[in-house]
N, C-alpha and C positions, 0 to 999 in steps of 0.2 A: 438454590441460591440459580439465579438462570444456567441452563445450559455449554452456553459463550465462555459465559464470565470464566465457570469452573475448572472444562477445560483448561484456557490460559495457563491459572493460577497451578494445576496437573500437572503440564506440561510442557512448560516454561523452559524448564530442566536440557527437554527435549531441542525445546528453544537456543537456549545458551548455546547451546554445543552445536549445531548444525548448524547455526547463522554467519555467531559473531568471528570474529578474531581469521577472517577470512577461511572460514568452515566451508561456504559456497561460494563460489567463485562467483557465479548472476549476482548475488544479491550482489558481489564487496569490491566487484569489478565492474560493472557495468551500472547497477540501480546506484547504490551510495554514491557514485564521484556524480552520477546524474542530477540525481537530489542537490549536490553540495551544492553542484555548478550556477542551480536554478535556485539560488539559494543568494548567491554572491551578490552583494550591494544593499543587504536587509544588514542593519545591528540586532534587533528583538524577534529570534523565528521562534514560536512554539511548538513541539507534534508531537501528536497525537497517536496515542496507542506506542509508544518513547517504544515498548518493551525491556527492554538493563538500558537500551540510551547508545544506541552503539550512533546511531545517527549523529545525534546532541553531541557526541563525544569526535566526532570527525571533521564537523560546525564549529566546535571550540580551535582544532588543532589549524585552520582560520581564518583566529577571530571576529569569529560570529557567537555572540552570548544568545545562549536558545535556555531552551526550559521543555520535557521534557515530561509529559502526564500518561498512567497506563492504570487500569485495574487493576491488574495481581498486581500484588501486595508480596511475590517470592521470584518478579521483573522488580518493579522499585526497588530490595533489599539486595540484589544481586551485582546493581547499576547502579550503586553507591556502592557498595568495595572493590568493584574494579574500577572507580575516580568517583574516591569518596569526593571532589570536587562539584562534583556532576549536579547540576538539581532539579530533581527526578521526585514529583507529587503524585497522589497514589488522588485518582479522578476520572469523574467517571468524562467520554468523552461529547455526551450533552447535557455537564456540566462543573462548565469552566467555572472556579474558586480564583477570577479574573478578575476585574474593572473593565471595563467597554475602555477597547482602541489600547489597551496593553503592550500591544505586539507590531511588529511591520511585517508579517509576514509565518505563515503558518505548513504544516506539511503535515499525513499523512497518507501512511506507504505505509501501503496493504494493510491497510485497513477497513475502509469503510464497509468490505465484505461480510467482514464478524463485526458489526454493531445494527443493532436491532435498529434504533430508532438514530436513522442517521438523518434526516431531515432536521430532526433535532437537535441532531449535532452542527453537519455546516450552519446552519441558523447561533447558532453560538460565536466558531470561525467568527459568525461576521461581526458577531456584536464585540468579541477582544480581540480584532488584527484591524488596526484606523485604515481608513478609505486612498486608494492607492495603494494598501496593504496587494504583495499575491498571495496565493495558497492558493498549493499542489494537491494533488493527490495519486497516484498511486498507486494502480490496482491491478492482479489477473484481468484479463482481456473481455471482459464480456462476453463479446460476434465470437473472437473466437476462445476460447473461449468456456462455454454453456454448458449447463449441460450436458452428455452425450455424444460431446466431442470427441476425436480419436482418433489414433493414422491409421485409416483401414486398405491393407497388403491385397494389392490383385491380381492375383498368383496367372490368371487369364491373356493378361498384353506377355506380349515379347518385345522390351525387358519387362518384365512382372512389377507394377505402378506400385504406388508409397503413395496416397492419400489426405487431406483430411477432411473428415466427417468435421461440419456445424453442428448442431445438438438443436435441440428445444429452449433458443434464441429470448426469443418472443416471454416464456411463461418466467414468471417469476417463485423461486425453488428453496426452501431449506435442504436442506443435506450433509451430510459431512463431506471431510474432505478428509479421505486416508493418504495419511503417511508413512505406511507398514511400523511392525512394531509397536503395534499395539495403539499410535499414536493415531487422537482423530479426533478433528479441529471443525463447529457448525461453522459451517456457514452459508451465505445465500446470494443463490444468484437472481442480478434486477437488470434489464436493457442498459444498452448507456442515456439513454431518453431516461428516466427513474434520478439520476443523476446529473448529469444538466438538469433539467429545470429541477429540480430543487437547489444545483446552486446556482438558478437564473432568481429563482425565488426569494434567494436568504443575500439577494444585491451582487452576487459573481459575475464579471462578465469571463466569460472564456477568449481566452486570443491564442493560446493554442492548445495543439492535441498533440503529443505524440507514442510513439509507439517501435518501440530498439527493435532492430533487426538482432533474431533468435540468438543466445549467445551459450557459442561451444559445441560448432557444429563437427560430428564427428566423422575420421576415414571414411570407417564403416556408412554410416549413413545415405556417404553421396552414392554409393557403387546401387541406389535404389535414383532412378528417373523418376523426381519427386519434387513437388512445394516444401519441400522446407527453410530456404532457406526466406519462403517470404509469408510465414504466416508465426506472429509476432506475440508473444503468450502475455505482452506487457503493455500497459495503455498508462499512460502518464496526462493528465488534464490538470493546465498551465489556468487560471484563474488574476483573478486583480477587484478588487471589492472597488466598487463605485464609487464617486464621489458625491456623496450626502446621503450615506446612510449610516454616519455614524450613531 
């Protein structure tokens, strides 16, 4: 089994405990409401990598019909237990079991970094979304969260400074994202151009880029002379499927 697929299966309980039901404030208070807002006006929505279905449950609360797909049987099982009415399907992103132009819009939230065949997945999303439909891709910011990026504390200045070092942005690199307690998930860093070009080649036109301000800056962090309020962790790409590409 692919290492990434196996990791998500093994660590599904960690995800459920760490990111659902308000456990992660950034996810529940910043990212989730923004994704729901971007889906406003669309009636039939597909979520790629739904996990246990937190986003489609949020869409359901605002009367948006949605379907979630995920490769993890554990996540699908937990999601159906949380809400038996949720439509959750076990599927790979690059092999979607839906007919052409079935959906009005699609979402991939914190997923594409973990999808090896992301270009094939974008083509599949284009196939199942109607012309004029929206595709929202939310990810860790490829530039500012590239491998090797980190805060650097400089105690030689007065007052001490804390600044953000950008890592090897142009190097495509597969590595492990470690979350503590023995939990690690394989992910692939790619330059932003890889995603934007793949979207374009799949028939999507990028209409908007969103870089949310950092969430939850704590008072002790503001004691530093630093740029913490200006280093976004997330990037959201909003696309529209070109007409005539059905």
